[in-house]
C-alpha positions as a Markdown table, in Angstrom:
| # | Residue | x | y | z |
|---|---|---|---|---|
| 1 | Met | 78.4 | 72.5 | 150.5 |
| 2 | Asn | 79.0 | 75.7 | 148.4 |
| 3 | Pro | 81.6 | 74.7 | 145.7 |
| 4 | Ile | 82.6 | 78.3 | 144.7 |
| 5 | Thr | 82.4 | 81.4 | 146.8 |
| 6 | Met | 79.8 | 83.9 | 145.5 |
| 7 | Cys | 80.9 | 87.4 | 144.4 |
| 8 | His | 80.7 | 90.2 | 146.9 |
| 9 | Pro | 77.1 | 91.5 | 146.7 |
| 10 | Lys | 78.1 | 95.1 | 146.0 |
| 11 | Arg | 80.6 | 94.1 | 143.4 |
| 12 | Leu | 78.1 | 91.8 | 141.7 |
| 13 | Ala | 75.4 | 94.5 | 141.7 |
| 14 | Leu | 77.8 | 97.0 | 140.1 |
| 15 | Leu | 78.9 | 94.5 | 137.5 |
| 16 | Leu | 75.3 | 93.7 | 136.8 |
| 17 | Leu | 74.4 | 97.3 | 136.2 |
| 18 | Val | 77.5 | 97.8 | 134.0 |
| 19 | Ala | 76.7 | 94.6 | 132.0 |
| 20 | Met | 73.1 | 95.8 | 131.4 |
| 21 | Ala | 74.3 | 99.2 | 130.3 |
| 22 | Ala | 76.8 | 97.6 | 127.9 |
| 23 | Gly | 74.1 | 95.3 | 126.6 |
| 24 | Thr | 71.8 | 98.3 | 125.9 |
| 25 | Ala | 74.5 | 99.9 | 123.8 |
| 26 | Ser | 75.7 | 96.9 | 121.8 |
| 27 | Ala | 72.5 | 94.8 | 121.3 |
| 28 | Ala | 69.5 | 96.0 | 119.4 |
| 29 | Pro | 66.4 | 95.0 | 121.3 |
| 30 | Pro | 63.6 | 93.3 | 119.3 |
| 31 | Ala | 61.2 | 96.1 | 120.2 |
| 32 | Arg | 62.1 | 99.8 | 120.6 |
| 33 | Lys | 61.7 | 100.9 | 124.2 |
| 34 | Thr | 61.7 | 104.3 | 125.8 |
| 35 | Pro | 64.7 | 105.1 | 128.1 |
| 36 | Ser | 62.4 | 105.3 | 131.1 |
| 37 | Ala | 61.0 | 101.8 | 130.4 |
| 38 | Arg | 64.5 | 100.4 | 130.1 |
| 39 | Thr | 65.6 | 102.0 | 133.3 |
| 40 | Gln | 62.6 | 100.5 | 135.1 |
| 41 | Gln | 63.5 | 97.1 | 133.8 |
| 42 | Met | 67.1 | 97.4 | 135.0 |
| 43 | Glu | 65.9 | 98.6 | 138.4 |
| 44 | Glu | 63.5 | 95.6 | 138.6 |
| 45 | Ala | 66.3 | 93.2 | 137.7 |
| 46 | Gln | 68.5 | 94.8 | 140.5 |
| 47 | Arg | 65.7 | 94.4 | 143.0 |
| 48 | Arg | 65.2 | 90.7 | 142.0 |
| 49 | Tyr | 69.0 | 90.1 | 142.4 |
| 50 | Glu | 69.0 | 91.7 | 145.9 |
| 51 | Arg | 66.0 | 89.7 | 147.0 |
| 52 | Gly | 67.6 | 86.5 | 145.6 |
| 53 | Lys | 70.8 | 87.3 | 147.6 |
| 54 | Glu | 68.8 | 87.6 | 150.8 |
| 55 | Phe | 67.1 | 84.3 | 150.2 |
| 56 | Tyr | 70.5 | 82.7 | 149.5 |
| 57 | Glu | 72.0 | 84.0 | 152.8 |
| 58 | Glu | 68.9 | 82.6 | 154.6 |
| 59 | Ser | 69.5 | 79.2 | 152.9 |
| 60 | Asp | 66.1 | 79.5 | 151.0 |
| 61 | Phe | 67.8 | 78.2 | 147.8 |
| 62 | Arg | 64.6 | 77.5 | 145.9 |
| 63 | Ala | 63.3 | 81.1 | 146.3 |
| 64 | Ala | 66.8 | 82.5 | 145.6 |
| 65 | Leu | 66.9 | 80.5 | 142.3 |
| 66 | Val | 63.6 | 81.9 | 141.2 |
| 67 | Glu | 64.7 | 85.5 | 141.9 |
| 68 | Phe | 68.1 | 85.1 | 140.1 |
| 69 | Gln | 66.4 | 83.5 | 137.1 |
| 70 | Arg | 63.8 | 86.3 | 136.9 |
| 71 | Ala | 66.6 | 88.9 | 137.1 |
| 72 | Tyr | 68.4 | 87.2 | 134.2 |
| 73 | Glu | 65.3 | 87.3 | 132.1 |
| 74 | Leu | 64.9 | 91.0 | 132.7 |
| 75 | Ala | 68.6 | 91.8 | 132.1 |
| 76 | Pro | 70.6 | 88.9 | 130.6 |
| 77 | Ser | 74.1 | 89.0 | 132.0 |
| 78 | Tyr | 76.6 | 86.1 | 132.1 |
| 79 | Lys | 77.5 | 87.2 | 135.6 |
| 80 | Leu | 74.1 | 86.2 | 136.9 |
| 81 | Leu | 74.6 | 82.7 | 135.5 |
| 82 | Tyr | 77.4 | 82.2 | 138.0 |
| 83 | Ser | 75.0 | 82.8 | 140.9 |
| 84 | Ile | 72.3 | 80.7 | 139.3 |
| 85 | Ala | 74.8 | 77.8 | 139.0 |
| 86 | Gln | 75.8 | 78.1 | 142.6 |
| 87 | Val | 72.1 | 77.9 | 143.8 |
| 88 | Gln | 71.4 | 74.9 | 141.6 |
| 89 | Tyr | 74.4 | 73.2 | 143.1 |
| 90 | Gln | 73.0 | 73.8 | 146.6 |
| 91 | Leu | 69.7 | 72.3 | 145.5 |
| 92 | Gln | 71.6 | 69.2 | 144.2 |
| 93 | Asp | 70.5 | 70.0 | 140.7 |
| 94 | Tyr | 73.8 | 69.0 | 139.2 |
| 95 | Ala | 72.6 | 68.8 | 135.6 |
| 96 | Gly | 71.2 | 72.4 | 135.9 |
| 97 | Ala | 74.4 | 73.7 | 137.6 |
| 98 | Leu | 76.5 | 72.1 | 134.9 |
| 99 | Arg | 74.5 | 73.8 | 132.1 |
| 100 | Ser | 74.6 | 77.1 | 133.9 |
| 101 | Phe | 78.4 | 77.0 | 134.4 |
| 102 | Gln | 79.0 | 76.0 | 130.8 |
| 103 | Gln | 76.7 | 78.9 | 129.6 |
| 104 | Tyr | 78.6 | 81.2 | 132.0 |
| 105 | Leu | 81.9 | 80.3 | 130.3 |
| 106 | Glu | 80.4 | 80.6 | 126.8 |
| 107 | Glu | 78.8 | 84.0 | 127.3 |
| 108 | Gly | 81.6 | 85.4 | 129.4 |
| 109 | Gln | 84.4 | 84.6 | 126.9 |
| 110 | Ala | 87.4 | 86.8 | 127.4 |
| 111 | Glu | 85.7 | 89.0 | 130.1 |
| 112 | Ile | 86.2 | 86.2 | 132.6 |
| 113 | Thr | 89.6 | 86.2 | 134.3 |
| 114 | Ala | 91.9 | 83.3 | 133.9 |
| 115 | Gln | 91.7 | 82.4 | 137.6 |
| 116 | Arg | 87.9 | 82.5 | 137.6 |
| 117 | Arg | 87.8 | 80.4 | 134.4 |
| 118 | Asp | 90.0 | 77.8 | 135.9 |
| 119 | Glu | 87.9 | 77.6 | 139.0 |
| 120 | Val | 84.6 | 77.2 | 137.0 |
| 121 | Gln | 86.2 | 74.7 | 134.7 |
| 122 | Arg | 87.3 | 72.5 | 137.7 |
| 123 | Glu | 83.7 | 72.7 | 138.9 |
| 124 | Val | 82.4 | 71.7 | 135.5 |
| 125 | Asp | 84.7 | 68.6 | 135.4 |
| 126 | Arg | 83.5 | 67.5 | 138.8 |
| 127 | Leu | 79.8 | 68.0 | 137.9 |
| 128 | Arg | 80.2 | 65.8 | 134.8 |
| 129 | Ser | 80.8 | 62.8 | 137.1 |
| 130 | Arg | 77.4 | 63.6 | 138.8 |
| 131 | Val | 75.2 | 63.7 | 135.8 |
| 132 | Ala | 73.8 | 61.1 | 133.3 |
| 133 | Thr | 72.0 | 61.2 | 130.0 |
| 134 | Leu | 68.6 | 59.7 | 129.1 |
| 135 | Asp | 67.8 | 58.7 | 125.6 |
| 136 | Ile | 64.0 | 59.0 | 125.7 |
| 137 | Val | 61.8 | 57.5 | 122.9 |
| 138 | Thr | 58.1 | 57.0 | 122.8 |
| 139 | Arg | 55.8 | 54.8 | 120.6 |
| 140 | Pro | 54.1 | 56.5 | 118.9 |
| 141 | Val | 56.1 | 59.7 | 118.6 |
| 142 | Gly | 54.7 | 63.1 | 119.2 |
| 143 | Ala | 54.3 | 62.7 | 123.0 |
| 144 | Thr | 55.2 | 65.5 | 125.4 |
| 145 | Val | 58.0 | 64.3 | 127.7 |
| 146 | Ser | 58.9 | 65.5 | 131.2 |
| 147 | Val | 61.6 | 64.5 | 133.7 |
| 148 | Asp | 60.7 | 64.9 | 137.3 |
| 149 | Asp | 57.6 | 66.9 | 136.2 |
| 150 | Gln | 59.8 | 69.4 | 134.2 |
| 151 | Pro | 59.0 | 69.5 | 130.5 |
| 152 | Val | 61.9 | 68.6 | 128.2 |
| 153 | Gly | 60.3 | 68.5 | 124.8 |
| 154 | Arg | 58.3 | 66.5 | 122.3 |
| 155 | Thr | 59.4 | 63.2 | 120.8 |
| 156 | Pro | 61.4 | 62.6 | 118.8 |
| 157 | Leu | 63.8 | 64.6 | 121.0 |
| 158 | Ser | 66.7 | 66.3 | 119.2 |
| 159 | Glu | 69.3 | 65.0 | 121.7 |
| 160 | Pro | 69.5 | 63.0 | 125.0 |
| 161 | Val | 68.4 | 64.7 | 128.2 |
| 162 | Leu | 71.0 | 65.6 | 130.7 |
| 163 | Val | 69.9 | 64.7 | 134.3 |
| 164 | Ser | 71.4 | 64.5 | 137.8 |
| 165 | Ala | 72.4 | 61.1 | 139.0 |
| 166 | Gly | 69.8 | 59.4 | 141.2 |
| 167 | Arg | 66.2 | 58.3 | 140.8 |
| 168 | Arg | 64.4 | 60.1 | 137.9 |
| 169 | Lys | 60.7 | 60.0 | 136.9 |
| 170 | Val | 60.1 | 60.1 | 133.2 |
| 171 | Thr | 56.6 | 60.8 | 131.9 |
| 172 | Ala | 55.1 | 60.9 | 128.4 |
| 173 | Glu | 51.7 | 62.3 | 127.5 |
| 174 | Leu | 49.5 | 62.1 | 124.4 |
| 175 | Pro | 46.1 | 63.8 | 124.0 |
| 176 | Gly | 43.3 | 61.3 | 124.7 |
| 177 | Glu | 45.7 | 58.7 | 126.3 |
| 178 | Pro | 46.6 | 58.1 | 129.9 |
| 179 | Pro | 50.1 | 59.2 | 130.8 |
| 180 | Val | 52.9 | 56.6 | 130.7 |
| 181 | Thr | 55.5 | 56.9 | 133.5 |
| 182 | Arg | 58.8 | 55.1 | 134.2 |
| 183 | Val | 61.1 | 55.5 | 137.2 |
| 184 | Val | 64.8 | 54.9 | 136.5 |
| 185 | Asp | 67.9 | 54.9 | 138.6 |
| 186 | Val | 70.9 | 56.4 | 136.9 |
| 187 | Ala | 74.5 | 56.7 | 138.1 |
| 188 | Gly | 76.9 | 59.4 | 137.2 |
| 189 | Met | 78.1 | 59.3 | 133.6 |
| 190 | Asp | 75.5 | 56.7 | 132.6 |
| 191 | Thr | 73.6 | 56.7 | 129.3 |
| 192 | Val | 70.3 | 55.0 | 129.7 |
| 193 | Lys | 67.6 | 54.4 | 127.0 |
| 194 | Val | 64.1 | 54.9 | 128.2 |
| 195 | Gln | 61.3 | 53.7 | 126.0 |
| 196 | Leu | 57.7 | 54.6 | 126.8 |
| 197 | Asp | 55.0 | 52.7 | 124.8 |
| 198 | Phe | 51.4 | 53.8 | 124.8 |
| 199 | Ala | 48.7 | 51.0 | 124.7 |
| 200 | Pro | 47.8 | 50.1 | 121.1 |
| 201 | Pro | 44.2 | 50.9 | 120.1 |
| 202 | Pro | 41.8 | 47.9 | 120.6 |
| 203 | Thr | 41.2 | 45.8 | 117.6 |
| 204 | Pro | 37.5 | 45.7 | 116.7 |
| 205 | Lys | 36.1 | 42.2 | 117.0 |
| 206 | Pro | 34.4 | 40.8 | 113.9 |
| 207 | Ala | 30.6 | 40.5 | 114.1 |
| 208 | Ala | 29.6 | 37.1 | 115.3 |
| 209 | Val | 27.7 | 35.1 | 112.6 |
| 210 | Ala | 24.9 | 33.1 | 114.0 |
| 211 | Lys | 25.1 | 29.4 | 113.0 |
| 212 | Pro | 21.9 | 27.7 | 112.1 |
| 213 | Glu | 20.8 | 25.2 | 114.8 |
| 214 | Thr | 20.8 | 21.6 | 113.7 |
| 215 | Thr | 19.1 | 18.7 | 115.4 |
| 216 | Ala | 21.0 | 15.5 | 115.5 |
| 217 | Pro | 19.0 | 12.6 | 114.4 |
| 218 | Val | 18.1 | 10.1 | 117.0 |
| 219 | Ser | 19.8 | 6.9 | 116.4 |
| 220 | Pro | 17.8 | 3.8 | 117.3 |
| 221 | Thr | 19.3 | 1.7 | 120.0 |
| 222 | Pro | 20.2 | -1.8 | 118.7 |
| 223 | Gly | 17.7 | -4.3 | 120.1 |
| 224 | Leu | 15.0 | -1.8 | 120.8 |
| 225 | Thr | 13.4 | -1.7 | 117.3 |
| 226 | Ala | 10.2 | -3.6 | 116.5 |
| 227 | Arg | 9.0 | -3.6 | 112.9 |
| 228 | Ala | 5.8 | -5.2 | 111.4 |
| 229 | Glu | 5.0 | -6.7 | 114.7 |
| 230 | Pro | 2.0 | -9.1 | 114.3 |
| 231 | Arg | -1.2 | -8.1 | 116.1 |
| 232 | Gly | -1.6 | -9.6 | 119.5 |
| 233 | Phe | 0.3 | -9.2 | 122.7 |
| 234 | Pro | 3.3 | -6.9 | 122.2 |
| 235 | Trp | 6.0 | -9.0 | 123.8 |
| 236 | Lys | 8.8 | -7.2 | 122.1 |
| 237 | Met | 7.7 | -3.8 | 123.4 |
| 238 | Trp | 7.2 | -5.0 | 126.9 |
| 239 | Thr | 10.6 | -6.7 | 126.7 |
| 240 | Ala | 12.2 | -3.4 | 125.6 |
| 241 | Thr | 10.3 | -1.6 | 128.4 |
| 242 | Gly | 11.7 | -4.0 | 130.9 |
| 243 | Ala | 15.2 | -3.6 | 129.6 |
| 244 | Leu | 15.0 | 0.2 | 129.8 |
| 245 | Ala | 13.7 | -0.1 | 133.3 |
| 246 | Val | 16.5 | -2.3 | 134.4 |
| 247 | Gly | 19.0 | 0.1 | 132.7 |
| 248 | Ala | 17.4 | 3.1 | 134.4 |
| 249 | Gly | 17.7 | 1.3 | 137.8 |
| 250 | Val | 21.3 | 0.3 | 137.3 |
| 251 | Thr | 22.4 | 3.7 | 136.2 |
| 252 | Ala | 20.5 | 5.3 | 139.1 |
| 253 | Ile | 22.4 | 3.1 | 141.6 |
| 254 | Met | 25.7 | 4.0 | 139.8 |
| 255 | Ala | 24.8 | 7.7 | 139.8 |
| 256 | Ser | 24.0 | 7.6 | 143.6 |
| 257 | Ser | 27.3 | 5.8 | 144.2 |
| 258 | Ala | 29.3 | 8.3 | 142.1 |
| 259 | Ser | 27.6 | 11.2 | 144.0 |
| 260 | Ser | 28.5 | 9.6 | 147.3 |
| 261 | Asp | 32.1 | 9.2 | 146.1 |
| 262 | Leu | 32.3 | 12.8 | 145.1 |
| 263 | Lys | 31.0 | 13.9 | 148.5 |
| 264 | Lys | 33.7 | 11.8 | 150.2 |
| 265 | Gln | 36.4 | 13.2 | 148.0 |
| 266 | Arg | 35.4 | 16.7 | 148.8 |
| 267 | Asp | 35.7 | 15.9 | 152.5 |
| 268 | Thr | 39.0 | 14.2 | 152.1 |
| 269 | Phe | 42.2 | 16.1 | 152.7 |
| 270 | Gly | 44.8 | 16.0 | 149.9 |
| 271 | Val | 42.4 | 15.3 | 147.0 |
| 272 | Thr | 43.5 | 17.3 | 143.9 |
| 273 | Arg | 41.4 | 19.5 | 141.8 |
| 274 | Ala | 41.7 | 17.2 | 138.8 |
| 275 | Gln | 40.4 | 14.3 | 140.9 |
| 276 | Leu | 37.4 | 16.3 | 142.1 |
| 277 | Asp | 36.6 | 17.4 | 138.5 |
| 278 | Asp | 36.8 | 13.8 | 137.3 |
| 279 | Ala | 34.5 | 12.6 | 140.0 |
| 280 | Ser | 32.0 | 15.4 | 139.4 |
| 281 | Ser | 31.9 | 14.7 | 135.7 |
| 282 | Lys | 31.3 | 11.0 | 136.3 |
| 283 | Ala | 28.5 | 11.7 | 138.7 |
| 284 | Lys | 26.8 | 14.2 | 136.3 |
| 285 | Thr | 27.1 | 11.8 | 133.4 |
| 286 | Leu | 25.5 | 8.8 | 135.3 |
| 287 | Ala | 22.7 | 11.1 | 136.6 |
| 288 | Leu | 21.9 | 12.3 | 133.1 |
| 289 | Thr | 22.0 | 8.7 | 131.7 |
| 290 | Ser | 19.7 | 7.6 | 134.5 |
| 291 | Asp | 17.2 | 10.4 | 133.7 |
| 292 | Val | 17.2 | 9.6 | 130.0 |
| 293 | Leu | 16.7 | 5.9 | 130.6 |
| 294 | Thr | 13.9 | 6.6 | 133.1 |
| 295 | Gly | 12.2 | 8.8 | 130.5 |
| 296 | Ala | 12.6 | 6.2 | 127.8 |
| 297 | Thr | 11.1 | 3.6 | 130.2 |
| 298 | Val | 8.0 | 5.7 | 130.8 |
| 299 | Val | 7.5 | 6.3 | 127.0 |
| 300 | Ala | 8.0 | 2.6 | 126.2 |
| 301 | Ala | 5.6 | 1.6 | 129.0 |
| 302 | Gly | 3.0 | 3.9 | 127.6 |
| 303 | Ile | 3.4 | 2.5 | 124.1 |
| 304 | Ser | 3.3 | -1.1 | 125.3 |
| 305 | Ala | 0.1 | -0.4 | 127.3 |
| 306 | Tyr | -1.5 | 1.3 | 124.3 |
| 307 | Leu | -0.7 | -1.7 | 122.1 |
| 308 | Thr | -1.9 | -4.1 | 124.8 |
| 309 | Phe | -5.3 | -2.6 | 125.4 |
| 310 | Thr | -6.3 | -1.2 | 122.0 |
| 311 | Arg | -5.3 | -4.1 | 119.7 |
| 312 | Gly | -7.0 | -7.4 | 119.3 |
| 313 | Pro | -5.7 | -10.6 | 117.7 |
| 314 | Ser | -5.9 | -10.7 | 113.9 |
| 315 | Asp | -4.2 | -12.7 | 111.2 |
| 316 | Ala | -5.0 | -10.6 | 108.2 |
| 317 | Ala | -4.2 | -7.0 | 109.1 |
| 318 | Pro | -0.5 | -6.0 | 109.3 |
| 319 | Gly | 0.8 | -5.2 | 112.8 |
| 320 | Pro | 2.0 | -1.9 | 114.1 |
| 321 | Ser | 5.4 | -0.5 | 113.1 |
| 322 | Val | 7.3 | 1.1 | 116.0 |
| 323 | Ser | 10.8 | 2.5 | 116.3 |
| 324 | Leu | 12.3 | 3.5 | 119.7 |
| 325 | Gly | 15.6 | 5.3 | 119.8 |
| 326 | Val | 17.8 | 6.4 | 122.7 |
| 327 | Gly | 20.7 | 8.8 | 122.3 |
| 328 | Pro | 22.9 | 10.9 | 124.6 |
| 329 | Gly | 20.4 | 13.1 | 126.4 |
| 330 | Ser | 17.5 | 12.3 | 124.2 |
| 331 | Val | 14.7 | 9.7 | 123.5 |
| 332 | Gly | 12.9 | 9.3 | 120.2 |
| 333 | Val | 9.8 | 7.3 | 119.3 |
| 334 | Ala | 8.3 | 6.8 | 115.9 |
| 335 | Gly | 5.8 | 4.4 | 114.5 |
| 336 | Ala | 2.5 | 3.7 | 112.8 |
| 337 | Phe | -0.4 | 2.0 | 114.6 |
């Protein structure tokens, strides 16, 4: 839908040439140009306008907008802003159309007829209900911000960004950082704050300090210590060996049973993870205990055999001193023979 009828092409072309001629007489250009260069620039602006008008009539609004904007850059005239605003409206760029119509009213001032001013003002009022503002902030500041891939400035921005209602993509970029993007849906006349935070730099981890390894002393198991045993048959050592053997056998049976229970629970439907972990821990503990007791039995049997076959009866000489200790996951033997 075209909200305002465009000027007649011939009339707008004539007004454009008159405006450019008046601008030449009243405004001092930043760089002095020869008359021929100025004439060429005006002719180029006229060609751009005519080409944009053709694109507009063919409904190629994007190309028409580019040509009208290029003509305005070559020969700034508020009359061209009217055409630019119309094309932006057709492209549903309501924020751009609103800015162009407002600039048209500001630059035209008294040259715009009262009827045309009223028409444009009504269009401005309608466009204000179709735009929203985005208050864009970034952390940290200094990021380049774009809305729908169109740059709008670097943070902190001097004012909120005017956008058309709908879905808008906001992107912030910092050198050396991946872009941060947010997609927001805004309705007409909304004011939405959009905050884009870049990931903080990773905190360096302190160097790990190696702790000296310590060996826990082996605590002797009560009832398994023989001191100043008189020479002769080592009854206490063989008794301890037998006790260790019995303990190893019992724990081996318990470990086998626990392993069987674990297997059954794994094959049983509805068993929880916690139950499986508990059964697995129990099986491992019993298996380790069985291995430790078996090792202790072997060591104790070796010592008992040594004392049995290398020592003879004597009443004068002191007997051997032997200490046997069993701890969690360890076996310790100390003595003098």
